[in-house]
PDB file with SEQRES, HELIX, SHEET and CRYST1 records, atoms N, CA, C and O in Angstrom:
SEQRES   1 A   78  MET ASP GLU ASN ASN ARG THR ASP ARG LYS ILE LEU VAL          
SEQRES   2 A   78  LYS GLY LEU LYS ARG MET ALA ILE CYS LEU LEU LEU MET          
SEQRES   3 A   78  PHE ALA GLY PRO THR LEU LEU HIS ILE ALA LEU SER ASN          
SEQRES   4 A   78  ASP ASP LYS PRO LEU TYR ILE PRO LEU LEU ILE LEU ALA          
SEQRES   5 A   78  ILE ILE LEU CYS ILE GLY ALA ILE ALA MET PHE PHE ILE          
SEQRES   6 A   78  GLY LEU ASN THR ILE ALA ASP SER ILE PHE LYS LYS LYS          
HELIX    1 AA1 GLU A    3  ASN A    5  5                                   3    
HELIX    2 AA2 ARG A    9  SER A   38  1                                  30    
HELIX    3 AA3 TYR A   45  PHE A   75  1                                  31    
CRYST1    1.000    1.000    1.000  90.00  90.00  90.00 P 1           1          
ATOM      1  N   MET A   1      30.233  -4.870 -15.697  1.00  0.00           N  
ATOM      2  CA  MET A   1      29.429  -4.298 -14.631  1.00  0.00           C  
ATOM      3  C   MET A   1      29.956  -4.803 -13.295  1.00  0.00           C  
ATOM      4  O   MET A   1      30.224  -5.993 -13.130  1.00  0.00           O  
ATOM      5  N   ASP A   2      30.099  -3.903 -12.360  1.00  0.00           N  
ATOM      6  CA  ASP A   2      30.643  -4.236 -11.059  1.00  0.00           C  
ATOM      7  C   ASP A   2      29.606  -4.992 -10.226  1.00  0.00           C  
ATOM      8  O   ASP A   2      28.406  -4.738 -10.336  1.00  0.00           O  
ATOM      9  N   GLU A   3      30.071  -5.908  -9.406  1.00  0.00           N  
ATOM     10  CA  GLU A   3      29.178  -6.717  -8.580  1.00  0.00           C  
ATOM     11  C   GLU A   3      28.459  -5.871  -7.521  1.00  0.00           C  
ATOM     12  O   GLU A   3      27.370  -6.239  -7.082  1.00  0.00           O  
ATOM     13  N   ASN A   4      29.039  -4.764  -7.114  1.00  0.00           N  
ATOM     14  CA  ASN A   4      28.436  -3.924  -6.074  1.00  0.00           C  
ATOM     15  C   ASN A   4      27.265  -3.093  -6.588  1.00  0.00           C  
ATOM     16  O   ASN A   4      26.491  -2.580  -5.779  1.00  0.00           O  
ATOM     17  N   ASN A   5      27.107  -2.943  -7.882  1.00  0.00           N  
ATOM     18  CA  ASN A   5      26.065  -2.085  -8.439  1.00  0.00           C  
ATOM     19  C   ASN A   5      24.845  -2.855  -8.937  1.00  0.00           C  
ATOM     20  O   ASN A   5      24.019  -2.285  -9.650  1.00  0.00           O  
ATOM     21  N   ARG A   6      24.710  -4.100  -8.592  1.00  0.00           N  
ATOM     22  CA  ARG A   6      23.583  -4.891  -9.093  1.00  0.00           C  
ATOM     23  C   ARG A   6      22.365  -4.746  -8.186  1.00  0.00           C  
ATOM     24  O   ARG A   6      22.485  -4.472  -6.992  1.00  0.00           O  
ATOM     25  N   THR A   7      21.215  -4.932  -8.774  1.00  0.00           N  
ATOM     26  CA  THR A   7      19.966  -4.857  -8.024  1.00  0.00           C  
ATOM     27  C   THR A   7      19.793  -6.117  -7.186  1.00  0.00           C  
ATOM     28  O   THR A   7      19.990  -7.233  -7.665  1.00  0.00           O  
ATOM     29  N   ASP A   8      19.419  -5.915  -5.921  1.00  0.00           N  
ATOM     30  CA  ASP A   8      19.153  -7.047  -5.032  1.00  0.00           C  
ATOM     31  C   ASP A   8      17.738  -7.556  -5.323  1.00  0.00           C  
ATOM     32  O   ASP A   8      16.752  -6.894  -4.998  1.00  0.00           O  
ATOM     33  N   ARG A   9      17.655  -8.716  -5.927  1.00  0.00           N  
ATOM     34  CA  ARG A   9      16.353  -9.225  -6.390  1.00  0.00           C  
ATOM     35  C   ARG A   9      15.417  -9.603  -5.247  1.00  0.00           C  
ATOM     36  O   ARG A   9      14.203  -9.454  -5.379  1.00  0.00           O  
ATOM     37  N   LYS A  10      15.950 -10.085  -4.133  1.00  0.00           N  
ATOM     38  CA  LYS A  10      15.087 -10.443  -2.993  1.00  0.00           C  
ATOM     39  C   LYS A  10      14.367  -9.214  -2.454  1.00  0.00           C  
ATOM     40  O   LYS A  10      13.169  -9.256  -2.177  1.00  0.00           O  
ATOM     41  N   ILE A  11      15.106  -8.129  -2.311  1.00  0.00           N  
ATOM     42  CA  ILE A  11      14.502  -6.897  -1.799  1.00  0.00           C  
ATOM     43  C   ILE A  11      13.547  -6.305  -2.839  1.00  0.00           C  
ATOM     44  O   ILE A  11      12.521  -5.725  -2.482  1.00  0.00           O  
ATOM     45  N   LEU A  12      13.878  -6.449  -4.108  1.00  0.00           N  
ATOM     46  CA  LEU A  12      12.996  -5.947  -5.171  1.00  0.00           C  
ATOM     47  C   LEU A  12      11.664  -6.687  -5.162  1.00  0.00           C  
ATOM     48  O   LEU A  12      10.611  -6.064  -5.293  1.00  0.00           O  
ATOM     49  N   VAL A  13      11.698  -8.001  -5.010  1.00  0.00           N  
ATOM     50  CA  VAL A  13      10.457  -8.789  -4.953  1.00  0.00           C  
ATOM     51  C   VAL A  13       9.645  -8.402  -3.724  1.00  0.00           C  
ATOM     52  O   VAL A  13       8.418  -8.319  -3.787  1.00  0.00           O  
ATOM     53  N   LYS A  14      10.324  -8.167  -2.612  1.00  0.00           N  
ATOM     54  CA  LYS A  14       9.636  -7.741  -1.395  1.00  0.00           C  
ATOM     55  C   LYS A  14       8.934  -6.398  -1.618  1.00  0.00           C  
ATOM     56  O   LYS A  14       7.806  -6.200  -1.168  1.00  0.00           O  
ATOM     57  N   GLY A  15       9.605  -5.480  -2.314  1.00  0.00           N  
ATOM     58  CA  GLY A  15       8.995  -4.182  -2.612  1.00  0.00           C  
ATOM     59  C   GLY A  15       7.821  -4.301  -3.559  1.00  0.00           C  
ATOM     60  O   GLY A  15       6.824  -3.596  -3.401  1.00  0.00           O  
ATOM     61  N   LEU A  16       7.921  -5.184  -4.542  1.00  0.00           N  
ATOM     62  CA  LEU A  16       6.808  -5.381  -5.475  1.00  0.00           C  
ATOM     63  C   LEU A  16       5.597  -6.013  -4.786  1.00  0.00           C  
ATOM     64  O   LEU A  16       4.456  -5.711  -5.134  1.00  0.00           O  
ATOM     65  N   LYS A  17       5.845  -6.889  -3.811  1.00  0.00           N  
ATOM     66  CA  LYS A  17       4.733  -7.465  -3.038  1.00  0.00           C  
ATOM     67  C   LYS A  17       4.038  -6.377  -2.230  1.00  0.00           C  
ATOM     68  O   LYS A  17       2.812  -6.360  -2.119  1.00  0.00           O  
ATOM     69  N   ARG A  18       4.827  -5.474  -1.671  1.00  0.00           N  
ATOM     70  CA  ARG A  18       4.234  -4.370  -0.910  1.00  0.00           C  
ATOM     71  C   ARG A  18       3.430  -3.445  -1.820  1.00  0.00           C  
ATOM     72  O   ARG A  18       2.397  -2.916  -1.411  1.00  0.00           O  
ATOM     73  N   MET A  19       3.894  -3.253  -3.035  1.00  0.00           N  
ATOM     74  CA  MET A  19       3.147  -2.419  -3.976  1.00  0.00           C  
ATOM     75  C   MET A  19       1.849  -3.116  -4.403  1.00  0.00           C  
ATOM     76  O   MET A  19       0.849  -2.447  -4.666  1.00  0.00           O  
ATOM     77  N   ALA A  20       1.856  -4.440  -4.473  1.00  0.00           N  
ATOM     78  CA  ALA A  20       0.628  -5.182  -4.787  1.00  0.00           C  
ATOM     79  C   ALA A  20      -0.386  -5.033  -3.652  1.00  0.00           C  
ATOM     80  O   ALA A  20      -1.581  -4.874  -3.904  1.00  0.00           O  
ATOM     81  N   ILE A  21       0.083  -5.083  -2.417  1.00  0.00           N  
ATOM     82  CA  ILE A  21      -0.802  -4.862  -1.272  1.00  0.00           C  
ATOM     83  C   ILE A  21      -1.359  -3.444  -1.324  1.00  0.00           C  
ATOM     84  O   ILE A  21      -2.536  -3.222  -1.039  1.00  0.00           O  
ATOM     85  N   CYS A  22      -0.516  -2.497  -1.686  1.00  0.00           N  
ATOM     86  CA  CYS A  22      -0.952  -1.104  -1.833  1.00  0.00           C  
ATOM     87  C   CYS A  22      -2.060  -0.989  -2.876  1.00  0.00           C  
ATOM     88  O   CYS A  22      -3.041  -0.275  -2.669  1.00  0.00           O  
ATOM     89  N   LEU A  23      -1.902  -1.690  -3.991  1.00  0.00           N  
ATOM     90  CA  LEU A  23      -2.908  -1.639  -5.049  1.00  0.00           C  
ATOM     91  C   LEU A  23      -4.254  -2.173  -4.562  1.00  0.00           C  
ATOM     92  O   LEU A  23      -5.301  -1.601  -4.867  1.00  0.00           O  
ATOM     93  N   LEU A  24      -4.223  -3.267  -3.807  1.00  0.00           N  
ATOM     94  CA  LEU A  24      -5.474  -3.804  -3.249  1.00  0.00           C  
ATOM     95  C   LEU A  24      -6.123  -2.800  -2.294  1.00  0.00           C  
ATOM     96  O   LEU A  24      -7.336  -2.591  -2.329  1.00  0.00           O  
ATOM     97  N   LEU A  25      -5.310  -2.189  -1.449  1.00  0.00           N  
ATOM     98  CA  LEU A  25      -5.849  -1.214  -0.505  1.00  0.00           C  
ATOM     99  C   LEU A  25      -6.360   0.042  -1.210  1.00  0.00           C  
ATOM    100  O   LEU A  25      -7.296   0.688  -0.738  1.00  0.00           O  
ATOM    101  N   MET A  26      -5.745   0.384  -2.338  1.00  0.00           N  
ATOM    102  CA  MET A  26      -6.180   1.565  -3.088  1.00  0.00           C  
ATOM    103  C   MET A  26      -7.571   1.369  -3.691  1.00  0.00           C  
ATOM    104  O   MET A  26      -8.284   2.345  -3.923  1.00  0.00           O  
ATOM    105  N   PHE A  27      -7.956   0.144  -3.941  1.00  0.00           N  
ATOM    106  CA  PHE A  27      -9.302  -0.122  -4.430  1.00  0.00           C  
ATOM    107  C   PHE A  27     -10.287  -0.354  -3.288  1.00  0.00           C  
ATOM    108  O   PHE A  27     -11.427   0.109  -3.343  1.00  0.00           O  
ATOM    109  N   ALA A  28      -9.849  -1.068  -2.260  1.00  0.00           N  
ATOM    110  CA  ALA A  28     -10.750  -1.420  -1.163  1.00  0.00           C  
ATOM    111  C   ALA A  28     -11.137  -0.204  -0.321  1.00  0.00           C  
ATOM    112  O   ALA A  28     -12.302  -0.054   0.046  1.00  0.00           O  
ATOM    113  N   GLY A  29     -10.182   0.656  -0.016  1.00  0.00           N  
ATOM    114  CA  GLY A  29     -10.457   1.808   0.845  1.00  0.00           C  
ATOM    115  C   GLY A  29     -11.493   2.762   0.273  1.00  0.00           C  
ATOM    116  O   GLY A  29     -12.502   3.022   0.929  1.00  0.00           O  
ATOM    117  N   PRO A  30     -11.280   3.296  -0.929  1.00  0.00           N  
ATOM    118  CA  PRO A  30     -12.284   4.215  -1.489  1.00  0.00           C  
ATOM    119  C   PRO A  30     -13.628   3.549  -1.773  1.00  0.00           C  
ATOM    120  O   PRO A  30     -14.669   4.201  -1.684  1.00  0.00           O  
ATOM    121  N   THR A  31     -13.619   2.268  -2.112  1.00  0.00           N  
ATOM    122  CA  THR A  31     -14.891   1.569  -2.339  1.00  0.00           C  
ATOM    123  C   THR A  31     -15.702   1.505  -1.052  1.00  0.00           C  
ATOM    124  O   THR A  31     -16.897   1.800  -1.047  1.00  0.00           O  
ATOM    125  N   LEU A  32     -15.046   1.116   0.041  1.00  0.00           N  
ATOM    126  CA  LEU A  32     -15.743   1.070   1.324  1.00  0.00           C  
ATOM    127  C   LEU A  32     -16.151   2.467   1.788  1.00  0.00           C  
ATOM    128  O   LEU A  32     -17.195   2.635   2.417  1.00  0.00           O  
ATOM    129  N   LEU A  33     -15.336   3.456   1.481  1.00  0.00           N  
ATOM    130  CA  LEU A  33     -15.674   4.832   1.841  1.00  0.00           C  
ATOM    131  C   LEU A  33     -16.933   5.288   1.102  1.00  0.00           C  
ATOM    132  O   LEU A  33     -17.801   5.939   1.683  1.00  0.00           O  
ATOM    133  N   HIS A  34     -17.021   4.946  -0.166  1.00  0.00           N  
ATOM    134  CA  HIS A  34     -18.217   5.294  -0.937  1.00  0.00           C  
ATOM    135  C   HIS A  34     -19.451   4.574  -0.393  1.00  0.00           C  
ATOM    136  O   HIS A  34     -20.523   5.170  -0.281  1.00  0.00           O  
ATOM    137  N   ILE A  35     -19.300   3.304  -0.058  1.00  0.00           N  
ATOM    138  CA  ILE A  35     -20.424   2.547   0.498  1.00  0.00           C  
ATOM    139  C   ILE A  35     -20.856   3.142   1.833  1.00  0.00           C  
ATOM    140  O   ILE A  35     -22.050   3.286   2.098  1.00  0.00           O  
ATOM    141  N   ALA A  36     -19.880   3.486   2.672  1.00  0.00           N  
ATOM    142  CA  ALA A  36     -20.214   4.043   3.983  1.00  0.00           C  
ATOM    143  C   ALA A  36     -20.897   5.401   3.857  1.00  0.00           C  
ATOM    144  O   ALA A  36     -21.865   5.671   4.568  1.00  0.00           O  
ATOM    145  N   LEU A  37     -20.411   6.253   2.968  1.00  0.00           N  
ATOM    146  CA  LEU A  37     -20.995   7.590   2.851  1.00  0.00           C  
ATOM    147  C   LEU A  37     -22.343   7.596   2.147  1.00  0.00           C  
ATOM    148  O   LEU A  37     -23.117   8.539   2.311  1.00  0.00           O  
ATOM    149  N   SER A  38     -22.635   6.568   1.371  1.00  0.00           N  
ATOM    150  CA  SER A  38     -23.939   6.519   0.706  1.00  0.00           C  
ATOM    151  C   SER A  38     -25.016   5.902   1.593  1.00  0.00           C  
ATOM    152  O   SER A  38     -26.202   5.992   1.276  1.00  0.00           O  
ATOM    153  N   ASN A  39     -24.622   5.282   2.691  1.00  0.00           N  
ATOM    154  CA  ASN A  39     -25.583   4.663   3.613  1.00  0.00           C  
ATOM    155  C   ASN A  39     -25.406   5.226   5.013  1.00  0.00           C  
ATOM    156  O   ASN A  39     -25.140   4.474   5.951  1.00  0.00           O  
ATOM    157  N   ASP A  40     -25.547   6.531   5.170  1.00  0.00           N  
ATOM    158  CA  ASP A  40     -25.289   7.136   6.478  1.00  0.00           C  
ATOM    159  C   ASP A  40     -26.389   6.905   7.504  1.00  0.00           C  
ATOM    160  O   ASP A  40     -26.225   7.274   8.667  1.00  0.00           O  
ATOM    161  N   ASP A  41     -27.504   6.306   7.107  1.00  0.00           N  
ATOM    162  CA  ASP A  41     -28.572   6.021   8.060  1.00  0.00           C  
ATOM    163  C   ASP A  41     -28.537   4.581   8.574  1.00  0.00           C  
ATOM    164  O   ASP A  41     -29.367   4.206   9.402  1.00  0.00           O  
ATOM    165  N   LYS A  42     -27.606   3.781   8.106  1.00  0.00           N  
ATOM    166  CA  LYS A  42     -27.498   2.376   8.529  1.00  0.00           C  
ATOM    167  C   LYS A  42     -26.727   2.283   9.850  1.00  0.00           C  
ATOM    168  O   LYS A  42     -25.968   3.193  10.186  1.00  0.00           O  
ATOM    169  N   PRO A  43     -26.916   1.193  10.599  1.00  0.00           N  
ATOM    170  CA  PRO A  43     -26.227   1.066  11.898  1.00  0.00           C  
ATOM    171  C   PRO A  43     -24.714   0.832  11.774  1.00  0.00           C  
ATOM    172  O   PRO A  43     -23.975   1.118  12.716  1.00  0.00           O  
ATOM    173  N   LEU A  44     -24.250   0.329  10.655  1.00  0.00           N  
ATOM    174  CA  LEU A  44     -22.821   0.077  10.486  1.00  0.00           C  
ATOM    175  C   LEU A  44     -22.088   1.249   9.833  1.00  0.00           C  
ATOM    176  O   LEU A  44     -20.983   1.076   9.319  1.00  0.00           O  
ATOM    177  N   TYR A  45     -22.687   2.426   9.850  1.00  0.00           N  
ATOM    178  CA  TYR A  45     -22.091   3.591   9.195  1.00  0.00           C  
ATOM    179  C   TYR A  45     -20.740   3.957   9.813  1.00  0.00           C  
ATOM    180  O   TYR A  45     -19.753   4.096   9.092  1.00  0.00           O  
ATOM    181  N   ILE A  46     -20.684   4.112  11.119  1.00  0.00           N  
ATOM    182  CA  ILE A  46     -19.452   4.545  11.794  1.00  0.00           C  
ATOM    183  C   ILE A  46     -18.350   3.489  11.701  1.00  0.00           C  
ATOM    184  O   ILE A  46     -17.227   3.845  11.344  1.00  0.00           O  
ATOM    185  N   PRO A  47     -18.605   2.203  12.003  1.00  0.00           N  
ATOM    186  CA  PRO A  47     -17.512   1.221  11.877  1.00  0.00           C  
ATOM    187  C   PRO A  47     -16.992   1.085  10.442  1.00  0.00           C  
ATOM    188  O   PRO A  47     -15.790   0.931  10.227  1.00  0.00           O  
ATOM    189  N   LEU A  48     -17.882   1.142   9.486  1.00  0.00           N  
ATOM    190  CA  LEU A  48     -17.464   1.034   8.086  1.00  0.00           C  
ATOM    191  C   LEU A  48     -16.669   2.255   7.646  1.00  0.00           C  
ATOM    192  O   LEU A  48     -15.711   2.139   6.882  1.00  0.00           O  
ATOM    193  N   LEU A  49     -17.068   3.421   8.129  1.00  0.00           N  
ATOM    194  CA  LEU A  49     -16.339   4.652   7.827  1.00  0.00           C  
ATOM    195  C   LEU A  49     -14.935   4.621   8.429  1.00  0.00           C  
ATOM    196  O   LEU A  49     -13.969   5.012   7.774  1.00  0.00           O  
ATOM    197  N   ILE A  50     -14.823   4.165   9.654  1.00  0.00           N  
ATOM    198  CA  ILE A  50     -13.516   4.060  10.307  1.00  0.00           C  
ATOM    199  C   ILE A  50     -12.630   3.060   9.580  1.00  0.00           C  
ATOM    200  O   ILE A  50     -11.447   3.326   9.368  1.00  0.00           O  
ATOM    201  N   LEU A  51     -13.183   1.913   9.196  1.00  0.00           N  
ATOM    202  CA  LEU A  51     -12.422   0.901   8.464  1.00  0.00           C  
ATOM    203  C   LEU A  51     -11.949   1.434   7.111  1.00  0.00           C  
ATOM    204  O   LEU A  51     -10.815   1.181   6.704  1.00  0.00           O  
ATOM    205  N   ALA A  52     -12.807   2.160   6.426  1.00  0.00           N  
ATOM    206  CA  ALA A  52     -12.449   2.715   5.121  1.00  0.00           C  
ATOM    207  C   ALA A  52     -11.319   3.733   5.242  1.00  0.00           C  
ATOM    208  O   ALA A  52     -10.409   3.753   4.414  1.00  0.00           O  
ATOM    209  N   ILE A  53     -11.375   4.569   6.260  1.00  0.00           N  
ATOM    210  CA  ILE A  53     -10.320   5.565   6.462  1.00  0.00           C  
ATOM    211  C   ILE A  53      -9.002   4.886   6.809  1.00  0.00           C  
ATOM    212  O   ILE A  53      -7.946   5.305   6.336  1.00  0.00           O  
ATOM    213  N   ILE A  54      -9.052   3.854   7.621  1.00  0.00           N  
ATOM    214  CA  ILE A  54      -7.837   3.104   7.966  1.00  0.00           C  
ATOM    215  C   ILE A  54      -7.240   2.447   6.721  1.00  0.00           C  
ATOM    216  O   ILE A  54      -6.022   2.450   6.546  1.00  0.00           O  
ATOM    217  N   LEU A  55      -8.085   1.885   5.856  1.00  0.00           N  
ATOM    218  CA  LEU A  55      -7.583   1.271   4.627  1.00  0.00           C  
ATOM    219  C   LEU A  55      -6.968   2.305   3.687  1.00  0.00           C  
ATOM    220  O   LEU A  55      -5.961   2.027   3.036  1.00  0.00           O  
ATOM    221  N   CYS A  56      -7.561   3.484   3.612  1.00  0.00           N  
ATOM    222  CA  CYS A  56      -6.989   4.544   2.761  1.00  0.00           C  
ATOM    223  C   CYS A  56      -5.631   4.998   3.287  1.00  0.00           C  
ATOM    224  O   CYS A  56      -4.696   5.187   2.510  1.00  0.00           O  
ATOM    225  N   ILE A  57      -5.519   5.171   4.590  1.00  0.00           N  
ATOM    226  CA  ILE A  57      -4.233   5.543   5.183  1.00  0.00           C  
ATOM    227  C   ILE A  57      -3.219   4.420   4.994  1.00  0.00           C  
ATOM    228  O   ILE A  57      -2.042   4.675   4.738  1.00  0.00           O  
ATOM    229  N   GLY A  58      -3.679   3.173   5.120  1.00  0.00           N  
ATOM    230  CA  GLY A  58      -2.796   2.029   4.886  1.00  0.00           C  
ATOM    231  C   GLY A  58      -2.284   1.963   3.461  1.00  0.00           C  
ATOM    232  O   GLY A  58      -1.138   1.579   3.228  1.00  0.00           O  
ATOM    233  N   ALA A  59      -3.125   2.335   2.505  1.00  0.00           N  
ATOM    234  CA  ALA A  59      -2.694   2.344   1.102  1.00  0.00           C  
ATOM    235  C   ALA A  59      -1.595   3.372   0.878  1.00  0.00           C  
ATOM    236  O   ALA A  59      -0.623   3.103   0.173  1.00  0.00           O  
ATOM    237  N   ILE A  60      -1.748   4.537   1.472  1.00  0.00           N  
ATOM    238  CA  ILE A  60      -0.725   5.576   1.333  1.00  0.00           C  
ATOM    239  C   ILE A  60       0.577   5.129   1.981  1.00  0.00           C  
ATOM    240  O   ILE A  60       1.655   5.309   1.414  1.00  0.00           O  
ATOM    241  N   ALA A  61       0.473   4.547   3.167  1.00  0.00           N  
ATOM    242  CA  ALA A  61       1.672   4.085   3.874  1.00  0.00           C  
ATOM    243  C   ALA A  61       2.367   2.964   3.104  1.00  0.00           C  
ATOM    244  O   ALA A  61       3.591   2.972   2.971  1.00  0.00           O  
ATOM    245  N   MET A  62       1.596   2.000   2.596  1.00  0.00           N  
ATOM    246  CA  MET A  62       2.211   0.896   1.852  1.00  0.00           C  
ATOM    247  C   MET A  62       2.837   1.374   0.554  1.00  0.00           C  
ATOM    248  O   MET A  62       3.815   0.786   0.093  1.00  0.00           O  
ATOM    249  N   PHE A  63       2.297   2.430  -0.047  1.00  0.00           N  
ATOM    250  CA  PHE A  63       2.895   2.981  -1.256  1.00  0.00           C  
ATOM    251  C   PHE A  63       4.298   3.506  -0.967  1.00  0.00           C  
ATOM    252  O   PHE A  63       5.242   3.201  -1.696  1.00  0.00           O  
ATOM    253  N   PHE A  64       4.432   4.297   0.098  1.00  0.00           N  
ATOM    254  CA  PHE A  64       5.735   4.857   0.417  1.00  0.00           C  
ATOM    255  C   PHE A  64       6.714   3.793   0.908  1.00  0.00           C  
ATOM    256  O   PHE A  64       7.901   3.850   0.588  1.00  0.00           O  
ATOM    257  N   ILE A  65       6.228   2.826   1.681  1.00  0.00           N  
ATOM    258  CA  ILE A  65       7.102   1.749   2.150  1.00  0.00           C  
ATOM    259  C   ILE A  65       7.574   0.901   0.969  1.00  0.00           C  
ATOM    260  O   ILE A  65       8.754   0.562   0.881  1.00  0.00           O  
ATOM    261  N   GLY A  66       6.657   0.557   0.064  1.00  0.00           N  
ATOM    262  CA  GLY A  66       7.026  -0.244  -1.108  1.00  0.00           C  
ATOM    263  C   GLY A  66       7.968   0.490  -2.031  1.00  0.00           C  
ATOM    264  O   GLY A  66       8.913  -0.103  -2.551  1.00  0.00           O  
ATOM    265  N   LEU A  67       7.727   1.773  -2.245  1.00  0.00           N  
ATOM    266  CA  LEU A  67       8.601   2.574  -3.097  1.00  0.00           C  
ATOM    267  C   LEU A  67       9.994   2.697  -2.488  1.00  0.00           C  
ATOM    268  O   LEU A  67      10.996   2.631  -3.201  1.00  0.00           O  
ATOM    269  N   ASN A  68      10.056   2.875  -1.174  1.00  0.00           N  
ATOM    270  CA  ASN A  68      11.343   2.954  -0.490  1.00  0.00           C  
ATOM    271  C   ASN A  68      12.085   1.622  -0.578  1.00  0.00           C  
ATOM    272  O   ASN A  68      13.304   1.610  -0.754  1.00  0.00           O  
ATOM    273  N   THR A  69      11.382   0.512  -0.461  1.00  0.00           N  
ATOM    274  CA  THR A  69      12.007  -0.806  -0.556  1.00  0.00           C  
ATOM    275  C   THR A  69      12.559  -1.045  -1.959  1.00  0.00           C  
ATOM    276  O   THR A  69      13.659  -1.575  -2.113  1.00  0.00           O  
ATOM    277  N   ILE A  70      11.807  -0.661  -2.970  1.00  0.00           N  
ATOM    278  CA  ILE A  70      12.280  -0.820  -4.353  1.00  0.00           C  
ATOM    279  C   ILE A  70      13.499   0.063  -4.597  1.00  0.00           C  
ATOM    280  O   ILE A  70      14.457  -0.364  -5.242  1.00  0.00           O  
ATOM    281  N   ALA A  71      13.467   1.281  -4.089  1.00  0.00           N  
ATOM    282  CA  ALA A  71      14.618   2.171  -4.258  1.00  0.00           C  
ATOM    283  C   ALA A  71      15.849   1.621  -3.531  1.00  0.00           C  
ATOM    284  O   ALA A  71      16.969   1.729  -4.030  1.00  0.00           O  
ATOM    285  N   ASP A  72      15.635   1.034  -2.355  1.00  0.00           N  
ATOM    286  CA  ASP A  72      16.757   0.424  -1.638  1.00  0.00           C  
ATOM    287  C   ASP A  72      17.355  -0.737  -2.409  1.00  0.00           C  
ATOM    288  O   ASP A  72      18.572  -0.926  -2.403  1.00  0.00           O  
ATOM    289  N   SER A  73      16.518  -1.511  -3.068  1.00  0.00           N  
ATOM    290  CA  SER A  73      17.037  -2.667  -3.822  1.00  0.00           C  
ATOM    291  C   SER A  73      17.854  -2.224  -5.031  1.00  0.00           C  
ATOM    292  O   SER A  73      18.761  -2.934  -5.465  1.00  0.00           O  
ATOM    293  N   ILE A  74      17.535  -1.065  -5.568  1.00  0.00           N  
ATOM    294  CA  ILE A  74      18.242  -0.594  -6.764  1.00  0.00           C  
ATOM    295  C   ILE A  74      19.497   0.194  -6.397  1.00  0.00           C  
ATOM    296  O   ILE A  74      20.548  -0.011  -7.004  1.00  0.00           O  
ATOM    297  N   PHE A  75      19.407   1.085  -5.423  1.00  0.00           N  
ATOM    298  CA  PHE A  75      20.473   2.050  -5.198  1.00  0.00           C  
ATOM    299  C   PHE A  75      21.428   1.734  -4.052  1.00  0.00           C  
ATOM    300  O   PHE A  75      22.544   2.255  -4.037  1.00  0.00           O  
ATOM    301  N   LYS A  76      21.032   0.900  -3.094  1.00  0.00           N  
ATOM    302  CA  LYS A  76      21.937   0.634  -1.974  1.00  0.00           C  
ATOM    303  C   LYS A  76      23.011  -0.361  -2.361  1.00  0.00           C  
ATOM    304  O   LYS A  76      22.769  -1.325  -3.087  1.00  0.00           O  
ATOM    305  N   LYS A  77      24.191  -0.103  -1.861  1.00  0.00           N  
ATOM    306  CA  LYS A  77      25.313  -1.020  -2.097  1.00  0.00           C  
ATOM    307  C   LYS A  77      25.497  -1.912  -0.886  1.00  0.00           C  
ATOM    308  O   LYS A  77      25.209  -1.508   0.241  1.00  0.00           O  
ATOM    309  N   LYS A  78      25.967  -3.105  -1.113  1.00  0.00           N  
ATOM    310  CA  LYS A  78      26.187  -4.044  -0.003  1.00  0.00           C  
ATOM    311  C   LYS A  78      27.504  -3.776   0.658  1.00  0.00           C  
ATOM    312  O   LYS A  78      27.866  -4.463   1.613  1.00  0.00           O  
TER     313      LYS A  78                                                      
END                                                                             
């Protein structure tokens, strides 16, 4: 096996950490969204709704960033 075709383990670990953050956000965002939408008469409805939407968007962004990082570690040559 050629040395140029090996997976860069540092970048792979970085991508897996980003995917772990994505997994946390994938649970936190929809959970907070459900809590916010079930309590629409409470005073914290709007801030909680905004936070939940930001976490959901963050989960999507971290998924693509983590996937791109993992792909870079596998396919890019030095």
